[in-house]
MISEDREN-975875 format. One record per residue: x, y, z of N, C-alpha, C in turn; residue number from 0. Coordinates in Angstrom, 3 decimals. Layout:
% MISEDREN-975875
+----------+----------+----------+----------+----------+----------+----------+----------+----------+-----+
|     n_c1 |     n_c2 |     n_c3 |    ca_c1 |    ca_c2 |    ca_c3 |     c_c1 |     c_c2 |     c_c3 | pos |
+----------+----------+----------+----------+----------+----------+----------+----------+----------+-----+
|        X |        Y |        Z |        X |        Y |        Z |        X |        Y |        Z | NUM |
...
+----------+----------+----------+----------+----------+----------+----------+----------+----------+-----+
//
This chain:
% MISEDREN-975875
+----------+----------+----------+----------+----------+----------+----------+----------+----------+-----+
|     n_c1 |     n_c2 |     n_c3 |    ca_c1 |    ca_c2 |    ca_c3 |     c_c1 |     c_c2 |     c_c3 | pos |
+----------+----------+----------+----------+----------+----------+----------+----------+----------+-----+
|    5.606 |   27.782 |  -22.734 |    3.877 |   27.824 |  -21.725 |    4.376 |   28.520 |  -20.308 |   0 |
|    3.519 |   29.328 |  -20.176 |    3.198 |   30.243 |  -18.862 |    2.773 |   29.438 |  -17.471 |   1 |
|    3.371 |   29.564 |  -16.712 |    2.679 |   29.144 |  -14.998 |    1.417 |   29.521 |  -15.641 |   2 |
|    0.294 |   30.417 |  -16.001 |   -0.830 |   30.445 |  -15.881 |   -2.063 |   29.598 |  -16.282 |   3 |
|   -1.144 |   29.028 |  -17.860 |   -1.304 |   28.212 |  -18.375 |   -1.573 |   26.924 |  -17.408 |   4 |
|   -0.394 |   25.931 |  -16.416 |   -0.296 |   25.230 |  -15.966 |   -1.897 |   25.295 |  -14.815 |   5 |
|   -1.565 |   26.608 |  -13.932 |   -2.299 |   26.713 |  -13.544 |   -3.903 |   26.686 |  -14.162 |   6 |
|   -4.304 |   26.918 |  -15.240 |   -5.061 |   26.833 |  -16.148 |   -5.818 |   25.334 |  -15.776 |   7 |
|   -4.615 |   24.312 |  -16.420 |   -4.863 |   23.283 |  -16.471 |   -5.202 |   22.196 |  -15.184 |   8 |
|   -4.813 |   22.666 |  -14.193 |   -5.027 |   22.114 |  -12.576 |   -6.319 |   22.147 |  -12.425 |   9 |
|   -6.816 |   23.263 |  -13.281 |   -8.270 |   23.665 |  -11.735 |   -8.885 |   23.121 |  -12.920 |  10 |
|   -8.679 |   22.887 |  -14.161 |   -9.811 |   22.254 |  -14.849 |   -9.741 |   20.611 |  -14.630 |  11 |
|   -8.646 |   20.108 |  -14.699 |   -8.432 |   18.868 |  -14.194 |   -8.979 |   17.519 |  -13.095 |  12 |
|   -8.621 |   19.086 |  -11.672 |   -8.441 |   18.695 |  -10.684 |   -9.349 |   19.622 |   -9.599 |  13 |
|   -9.137 |   20.488 |  -10.006 |   -9.605 |   21.677 |   -8.460 |  -10.756 |   22.577 |   -8.409 |  14 |
|  -11.160 |   22.936 |   -9.747 |  -11.868 |   24.322 |   -9.587 |  -13.616 |   24.139 |   -9.026 |  15 |
|  -13.818 |   24.465 |   -8.131 |  -14.652 |   24.792 |   -7.537 |  -15.347 |   25.851 |   -7.653 |  16 |
|  -15.068 |   26.939 |   -7.175 |  -15.627 |   28.498 |   -7.054 |  -14.649 |   29.583 |   -7.000 |  17 |
|  -13.818 |   29.420 |   -8.335 |  -13.256 |   30.362 |   -8.415 |  -11.990 |   31.023 |   -7.189 |  18 |
|  -11.577 |   30.284 |   -6.696 |  -10.776 |   30.707 |   -5.645 |   -9.404 |   30.540 |   -6.050 |  19 |
|   -8.447 |   31.664 |   -5.167 |   -7.106 |   31.980 |   -5.440 |   -5.869 |   30.882 |   -6.000 |  20 |
|   -5.173 |   31.310 |   -6.364 |   -3.843 |   29.845 |   -6.501 |   -2.818 |   30.426 |   -6.913 |  21 |
|   -1.627 |   29.698 |   -6.094 |   -0.293 |   30.122 |   -6.041 |    0.605 |   29.072 |   -6.550 |  22 |
|    1.375 |   28.922 |   -7.027 |    2.789 |   28.359 |   -7.056 |    3.563 |   28.928 |   -6.319 |  23 |
|    4.593 |   27.954 |   -5.395 |    5.815 |   28.235 |   -5.123 |    6.450 |   27.338 |   -5.877 |  24 |
|    7.889 |   27.875 |   -6.040 |    9.033 |   27.685 |   -7.096 |   10.196 |   28.391 |   -6.257 |  25 |
|   11.278 |   27.391 |   -5.640 |   12.290 |   28.127 |   -4.831 |   11.930 |   29.478 |   -3.820 |  26 |
|   10.811 |   28.992 |   -3.538 |    9.951 |   29.805 |   -2.037 |    9.877 |   31.240 |   -2.386 |  27 |
|    9.776 |   31.286 |   -3.718 |    8.708 |   32.168 |   -3.986 |    7.401 |   32.233 |   -4.458 |  28 |
|    7.028 |   32.759 |   -4.523 |    5.747 |   32.794 |   -5.072 |    5.035 |   33.540 |   -6.307 |  29 |
|    4.163 |   32.051 |   -6.867 |    3.683 |   32.690 |   -8.081 |    2.319 |   33.130 |   -8.003 |  30 |
|    1.743 |   33.905 |   -7.914 |   -0.055 |   34.117 |   -7.770 |   -1.000 |   34.494 |   -8.768 |  31 |
|   -1.598 |   33.662 |   -8.942 |   -2.812 |   34.201 |  -10.119 |   -3.364 |   35.026 |   -9.661 |  32 |
|   -3.392 |   36.020 |   -8.622 |   -3.797 |   37.768 |   -8.729 |   -2.719 |   38.461 |   -7.818 |  33 |
|   -1.327 |   38.563 |   -8.101 |   -0.190 |   38.918 |   -7.079 |   -0.902 |   39.871 |   -6.379 |  34 |
|   -0.226 |   40.842 |   -5.269 |   -1.045 |   41.586 |   -4.280 |    0.176 |   42.329 |   -3.555 |  35 |
|    0.185 |   43.851 |   -4.089 |    1.257 |   44.620 |   -3.094 |    1.566 |   44.848 |   -1.739 |  36 |
|    3.133 |   44.383 |   -1.544 |    3.168 |   44.204 |   -0.080 |    3.639 |   43.123 |   -0.010 |  37 |
|    3.117 |   41.920 |   -0.596 |    3.764 |   40.346 |   -0.497 |    4.697 |   40.313 |   -1.650 |  38 |
|    5.304 |   39.484 |   -1.084 |    7.253 |   39.436 |   -2.227 |    5.950 |   37.796 |   -3.335 |  39 |
|    5.039 |   38.858 |   -3.873 |    5.052 |   37.614 |   -5.041 |    4.709 |   38.558 |   -6.874 |  40 |
|    5.061 |   37.391 |   -7.341 |    5.046 |   37.399 |   -9.165 |    3.352 |   36.934 |   -9.751 |  41 |
|    3.206 |   37.508 |  -10.539 |    2.320 |   36.876 |  -11.158 |    2.371 |   35.685 |  -11.709 |  42 |
|    1.420 |   34.828 |  -12.822 |    1.629 |   33.596 |  -13.363 |    2.105 |   34.189 |  -14.535 |  43 |
|    2.510 |   35.001 |  -14.964 |    2.794 |   35.276 |  -16.581 |    4.337 |   35.068 |  -16.692 |  44 |
|    4.572 |   34.151 |  -16.475 |    6.096 |   33.625 |  -16.573 |    6.407 |   32.864 |  -17.323 |  45 |
|    7.060 |   32.192 |  -18.448 |    7.602 |   31.608 |  -18.545 |    7.955 |   29.924 |  -17.735 |  46 |
|    7.483 |   29.163 |  -17.936 |    7.644 |   28.105 |  -17.047 |    9.155 |   27.659 |  -17.250 |  47 |
|    9.800 |   27.495 |  -18.637 |   11.286 |   27.207 |  -18.765 |   12.083 |   28.618 |  -17.994 |  48 |
|   11.466 |   29.910 |  -17.849 |   12.440 |   30.728 |  -17.039 |   12.516 |   30.155 |  -15.493 |  49 |
|   11.697 |   29.845 |  -14.635 |   11.891 |   29.402 |  -13.516 |   11.490 |   27.608 |  -13.024 |  50 |
|   11.246 |   27.372 |  -14.046 |   11.910 |   25.495 |  -13.247 |   13.043 |   24.687 |  -14.101 |  51 |
|   13.382 |   23.631 |  -13.588 |   13.876 |   23.174 |  -14.393 |   14.658 |   21.772 |  -13.805 |  52 |
|   14.941 |   20.865 |  -14.397 |   14.590 |   19.168 |  -14.352 |   15.507 |   19.261 |  -12.530 |  53 |
|   14.275 |   18.213 |  -11.853 |   14.538 |   17.295 |  -10.484 |   14.219 |   18.574 |   -9.810 |  54 |
|   13.386 |   19.811 |  -10.203 |   12.937 |   20.935 |   -9.084 |   11.898 |   20.132 |   -8.338 |  55 |
|   11.679 |   20.422 |   -7.143 |   10.209 |   20.471 |   -6.037 |    9.510 |   21.587 |   -6.286 |  56 |
|    7.994 |   21.648 |   -6.778 |    7.798 |   22.976 |   -6.554 |    6.319 |   22.344 |   -6.007 |  57 |
|    5.373 |   23.565 |   -5.567 |    3.734 |   23.276 |   -5.242 |    3.087 |   24.466 |   -5.826 |  58 |
|    1.866 |   23.614 |   -5.932 |    0.597 |   24.706 |   -6.073 |   -0.193 |   24.393 |   -5.276 |  59 |
|   -0.919 |   25.667 |   -5.241 |   -1.985 |   26.010 |   -3.643 |   -3.303 |   26.301 |   -4.490 |  60 |
|   -4.358 |   25.788 |   -4.105 |   -5.591 |   26.420 |   -4.273 |   -6.319 |   26.350 |   -3.487 |  61 |
|   -7.458 |   27.451 |   -3.137 |   -7.802 |   27.933 |   -2.051 |   -7.362 |   28.340 |   -0.679 |  62 |
|   -7.262 |   29.508 |   -0.320 |   -6.560 |   29.337 |    0.794 |   -7.270 |   29.824 |    2.130 |  63 |
|   -8.556 |   28.749 |    1.841 |   -9.626 |   28.549 |    3.136 |   -9.461 |   26.982 |    3.724 |  64 |
|   -9.588 |   26.593 |    2.677 |   -9.467 |   24.768 |    2.643 |   -8.740 |   24.462 |    1.420 |  65 |
|   -7.467 |   25.183 |    1.995 |   -6.462 |   24.816 |    0.853 |   -6.002 |   23.118 |    0.422 |  66 |
|   -5.821 |   23.289 |   -1.029 |   -5.085 |   21.942 |   -1.493 |   -4.104 |   21.989 |   -1.936 |  67 |
|   -3.254 |   21.541 |   -1.481 |   -1.229 |   21.842 |   -1.375 |   -1.336 |   20.537 |   -2.870 |  68 |
|   -1.004 |   20.374 |   -3.726 |    0.074 |   19.555 |   -4.925 |    1.408 |   19.804 |   -5.077 |  69 |
|    2.050 |   18.542 |   -4.871 |    3.493 |   18.556 |   -4.860 |    4.048 |   18.292 |   -6.450 |  70 |
|    4.810 |   18.954 |   -6.592 |    5.035 |   18.691 |   -8.130 |    6.735 |   18.724 |   -8.711 |  71 |
|    6.682 |   17.927 |   -9.461 |    8.348 |   18.098 |   -9.787 |    8.569 |   18.122 |  -11.089 |  72 |
|    9.691 |   17.997 |  -11.677 |   10.146 |   18.323 |  -13.317 |   10.763 |   17.453 |  -13.014 |  73 |
|   10.401 |   16.027 |  -13.647 |   11.666 |   15.208 |  -14.270 |   12.423 |   15.198 |  -15.281 |  74 |
|   11.803 |   15.864 |  -16.277 |   13.075 |   15.790 |  -17.452 |   12.713 |   17.453 |  -18.179 |  75 |
|   13.522 |   17.476 |  -19.144 |   13.266 |   18.674 |  -20.152 |   13.496 |   18.238 |  -21.712 |  76 |
|   12.675 |   19.003 |  -22.141 |   12.660 |   18.000 |  -23.646 |   12.605 |   19.618 |  -24.323 |  77 |
|   12.944 |   19.769 |  -25.617 |   11.952 |   20.816 |  -26.174 |   11.854 |   20.269 |  -27.678 |  78 |
|   10.279 |   21.113 |  -27.627 |    9.593 |   20.290 |  -29.554 |    8.457 |   21.414 |  -29.476 |  79 |
|    8.646 |   21.614 |  -30.606 |    7.136 |   22.355 |  -31.528 |    5.913 |   21.795 |  -31.029 |  80 |
|    5.176 |   22.443 |  -30.431 |    4.023 |   21.651 |  -30.054 |    2.944 |   21.790 |  -31.000 |  81 |
|    1.997 |   20.327 |  -31.125 |    1.057 |   20.445 |  -31.897 |   -0.003 |   21.359 |  -32.215 |  82 |
|   -0.319 |   21.540 |  -33.436 |   -1.308 |   22.607 |  -34.244 |   -2.160 |   21.958 |  -33.163 |  83 |
|   -2.499 |   20.850 |  -32.716 |   -3.873 |   20.629 |  -32.447 |   -4.029 |   20.619 |  -30.713 |  84 |
|   -2.551 |   21.034 |  -30.312 |   -2.556 |   20.937 |  -28.885 |   -2.087 |   19.937 |  -28.021 |  85 |
|   -2.067 |   20.047 |  -27.183 |   -0.566 |   18.352 |  -26.495 |   -2.488 |   18.145 |  -25.936 |  86 |
|   -2.126 |   16.754 |  -25.666 |   -3.267 |   15.662 |  -25.105 |   -2.784 |   14.967 |  -24.019 |  87 |
|   -3.196 |   14.966 |  -22.888 |   -2.915 |   14.138 |  -21.630 |   -3.206 |   12.710 |  -22.263 |  88 |
|   -2.126 |   11.930 |  -21.817 |   -2.554 |   10.530 |  -22.087 |   -2.408 |    9.697 |  -21.142 |  89 |
|   -2.124 |   10.125 |  -19.504 |   -2.516 |    9.521 |  -18.766 |   -3.382 |   10.801 |  -17.011 |  90 |
|   -3.279 |    9.728 |  -16.476 |   -3.777 |   10.229 |  -14.886 |   -3.228 |    9.666 |  -14.096 |  91 |
|   -3.619 |   10.431 |  -12.547 |   -3.576 |    9.510 |  -11.419 |   -4.553 |    8.362 |  -11.449 |  92 |
|   -3.703 |    7.500 |  -10.623 |   -4.867 |    6.498 |  -10.294 |   -5.619 |    7.014 |   -9.056 |  93 |
|   -6.818 |    6.954 |   -9.252 |   -7.878 |    6.966 |   -7.864 |   -7.775 |    7.131 |   -6.829 |  94 |
|   -7.579 |    7.106 |   -5.607 |   -7.004 |    6.002 |   -4.314 |   -8.238 |    5.525 |   -4.065 |  95 |
|   -8.544 |    4.049 |   -3.642 |   -9.694 |    3.773 |   -3.367 |  -10.701 |    4.140 |   -1.766 |  96 |
|  -11.701 |    4.676 |   -1.609 |  -12.206 |    4.960 |   -0.237 |  -13.366 |    3.331 |   -0.202 |  97 |
|  -13.630 |    3.235 |    1.089 |  -14.744 |    2.835 |    1.341 |  -15.621 |    3.002 |    2.510 |  98 |
|  -16.258 |    2.456 |    1.980 |  -17.755 |    2.694 |    3.425 |  -17.992 |    2.920 |    4.581 |  99 |
|  -18.126 |    3.676 |    5.329 |  -17.494 |    3.405 |    7.003 |  -18.721 |    2.601 |    7.720 | 100 |
|  -19.848 |    1.868 |    6.928 |  -20.516 |    1.222 |    7.608 |  -20.127 |   -0.060 |    6.679 | 101 |
|  -20.048 |   -0.182 |    5.759 |  -20.442 |   -2.018 |    5.274 |  -18.540 |   -2.366 |    4.200 | 102 |
|  -17.834 |   -1.266 |    4.231 |  -16.728 |   -1.456 |    3.648 |  -15.808 |   -1.796 |    1.878 | 103 |
|  -17.874 |   -1.513 |    1.754 |  -18.141 |   -1.561 |    0.162 |  -17.378 |   -0.427 |   -0.404 | 104 |
|  -16.965 |   -0.464 |   -1.785 |  -16.348 |    1.167 |   -2.417 |  -17.399 |    2.040 |   -1.981 | 105 |
|  -16.773 |    3.277 |   -1.497 |  -17.557 |    4.740 |   -1.279 |  -17.586 |    5.465 |   -2.370 | 106 |
|  -19.116 |    5.783 |   -2.720 |  -19.618 |    6.465 |   -3.789 |  -19.918 |    7.575 |   -3.385 | 107 |
|  -20.142 |    8.122 |   -2.287 |  -20.699 |    9.249 |   -2.145 |  -20.143 |    9.571 |   -0.502 | 108 |
|  -19.863 |   11.447 |   -0.191 |  -19.467 |   11.221 |    0.454 |  -20.275 |   12.881 |    1.164 | 109 |
|  -20.550 |   12.582 |    2.662 |  -21.375 |   13.520 |    3.588 |  -20.562 |   14.600 |    4.179 | 110 |
|  -20.832 |   15.126 |    3.809 |  -19.648 |   16.658 |    3.902 |  -20.022 |   16.751 |    5.540 | 111 |
|  -20.854 |   16.834 |    6.057 |  -20.993 |   17.040 |    7.517 |  -20.500 |   16.111 |    8.609 | 112 |
|  -20.717 |   14.613 |    8.003 |  -19.840 |   13.660 |    9.017 |  -18.636 |   14.080 |    8.784 | 113 |
|  -18.088 |   14.848 |    7.258 |  -16.282 |   14.104 |    6.988 |  -15.814 |   14.935 |    7.704 | 114 |
|  -16.480 |   16.638 |    8.196 |  -15.510 |   17.080 |    8.870 |  -15.233 |   17.085 |   10.585 | 115 |
|  -16.080 |   16.318 |   11.158 |  -16.367 |   15.459 |   12.270 |  -15.143 |   14.372 |   12.548 | 116 |
|  -14.523 |   14.272 |   11.287 |  -13.461 |   13.299 |   11.944 |  -12.997 |   12.212 |   11.147 | 117 |
|  -11.541 |   12.075 |   10.848 |  -10.913 |   11.056 |    9.341 |  -11.474 |    9.555 |    9.331 | 118 |
|  -12.141 |    9.641 |    8.108 |  -12.897 |    8.120 |    8.034 |  -14.387 |    8.565 |    8.112 | 119 |
|  -14.808 |    9.382 |    8.283 |  -16.266 |    9.659 |    8.659 |  -16.901 |   10.115 |    7.339 | 120 |
|  -18.265 |    9.793 |    7.089 |  -18.629 |   10.224 |    5.860 |  -18.846 |    9.341 |    4.348 | 121 |
|  -17.805 |    8.697 |    4.566 |  -17.428 |    7.584 |    3.237 |  -18.551 |    6.732 |    3.202 | 122 |
|  -19.327 |    6.835 |    2.043 |  -20.549 |    6.085 |    1.947 |  -20.849 |    5.533 |    0.656 | 123 |
|  -21.405 |    3.948 |    0.682 |  -21.758 |    3.634 |   -0.730 |  -22.731 |    3.745 |   -0.741 | 124 |
|  -23.821 |    3.489 |   -2.168 |  -24.417 |    3.927 |   -2.989 |  -25.868 |    3.386 |   -1.419 | 125 |
|  -25.747 |    1.812 |   -1.088 |  -27.010 |    1.511 |   -0.342 |  -27.101 |    2.107 |    1.065 | 126 |
|  -25.767 |    2.849 |    1.911 |  -25.532 |    3.050 |    3.348 |  -26.076 |    4.886 |    3.204 | 127 |
|  -26.068 |    5.092 |    1.938 |  -26.025 |    6.556 |    1.425 |  -27.176 |    6.711 |    1.472 | 128 |
|  -28.302 |    5.645 |    1.131 |  -29.820 |    6.071 |    1.087 |  -30.474 |    5.276 |    2.296 | 129 |
|  -29.829 |    5.256 |    3.350 |  -30.282 |    5.293 |    4.803 |  -29.825 |    6.051 |    5.747 | 130 |
|  -28.572 |    6.969 |    5.305 |  -27.789 |    7.679 |    6.211 |  -28.454 |    8.758 |    7.116 | 131 |
|  -28.126 |    9.284 |    7.989 |  -29.298 |   10.217 |    9.010 |  -29.507 |   11.774 |    8.545 | 132 |
|  -27.958 |   11.818 |    7.538 |  -27.594 |   13.295 |    7.213 |  -28.524 |   13.647 |    5.760 | 133 |
|  -28.811 |   15.094 |    5.753 |  -29.562 |   15.454 |    4.384 |  -29.069 |   15.011 |    3.255 | 134 |
|  -29.446 |   14.678 |    2.029 |  -28.714 |   14.566 |    0.683 |  -28.591 |   15.720 |    0.513 | 135 |
|  -28.482 |   16.951 |    1.131 |  -28.106 |   17.966 |    0.351 |  -26.281 |   18.155 |    0.747 | 136 |
|  -25.995 |   17.625 |    1.509 |  -24.773 |   17.463 |    2.305 |  -24.334 |   15.970 |    1.345 | 137 |
|  -23.987 |   15.458 |    0.529 |  -23.639 |   14.662 |   -0.285 |  -23.257 |   15.456 |   -1.271 | 138 |
|  -21.432 |   14.693 |   -1.252 |  -20.680 |   14.811 |   -3.103 |  -20.685 |   13.791 |   -3.376 | 139 |
|  -20.430 |   13.492 |   -4.324 |  -19.795 |   12.585 |   -5.043 |  -17.813 |   12.411 |   -4.818 | 140 |
|  -17.458 |   10.894 |   -4.943 |  -16.210 |   10.362 |   -4.623 |  -15.725 |   10.782 |   -5.669 | 141 |
|  -15.341 |   11.704 |   -6.517 |  -14.210 |   11.389 |   -7.815 |  -13.037 |   11.691 |   -7.757 | 142 |
|  -12.282 |   11.653 |   -8.557 |  -10.532 |   11.873 |   -8.594 |   -9.909 |   12.940 |   -8.548 | 143 |
|   -9.818 |   14.058 |   -7.603 |   -9.210 |   14.920 |   -6.897 |   -9.294 |   15.073 |   -5.430 | 144 |
|   -7.908 |   16.448 |   -5.264 |   -7.362 |   15.947 |   -3.868 |   -8.732 |   17.075 |   -3.487 | 145 |
|   -9.342 |   17.623 |   -4.228 |  -10.724 |   18.205 |   -3.372 |  -11.826 |   18.196 |   -3.433 | 146 |
|  -11.892 |   16.308 |   -3.162 |  -12.873 |   15.620 |   -2.729 |  -13.834 |   16.134 |   -1.315 | 147 |
|  -14.793 |   16.678 |   -0.662 |  -15.227 |   17.200 |    0.475 |  -14.647 |   18.246 |    0.669 | 148 |
|  -14.426 |   18.964 |    0.054 |  -13.958 |   20.003 |   -0.182 |  -14.720 |   21.433 |   -0.795 | 149 |
|  -15.486 |   22.043 |    0.303 |  -16.379 |   23.540 |   -0.767 |  -16.884 |   23.331 |   -1.332 | 150 |
|  -17.742 |   22.064 |   -1.765 |  -18.542 |   21.687 |   -2.268 |  -18.145 |   21.537 |   -3.903 | 151 |
|  -16.808 |   20.649 |   -4.059 |  -16.325 |   20.331 |   -5.052 |  -17.274 |   19.085 |   -5.473 | 152 |
|  -17.438 |   19.052 |   -6.707 |  -18.158 |   18.201 |   -6.871 |  -17.727 |   17.251 |   -8.079 | 153 |
|  -16.666 |   17.928 |   -8.081 |  -15.681 |   17.312 |   -9.891 |  -15.986 |   17.797 |  -11.000 | 154 |
+----------+----------+----------+----------+----------+----------+----------+----------+----------+-----+
//
């Protein structure tokens, strides 16, 4: 599999909001979705087995304005023939728990205007969101993604 397929997977699963640029950083080399002349970048059209190896830690960056950086690690290597139906993801990360800034109930909404004012602000449960002073257009759903609160990401 090539790096660009992994980039597609991360975007579809966790990151994509507005078609931002992205890159992998592997052994201090950048593999960008759109490599640019003058920068020491490669494209993502490289086979993963050529640039990754067991126990390597590497990084994926999405959106270079409000950047989301993922730290990744190769646990092991196994060679097998991919099934004709494709590979099925069997597990995902456990979503972190977020609590309403007013009543400490589980947060279901994020007021982006308040979120950018400071840490812990803007997290709201459904009841407190209904009474919140900011416009409803400022609300985004709390979803299982590191992009929560970034650039209009809604899952």
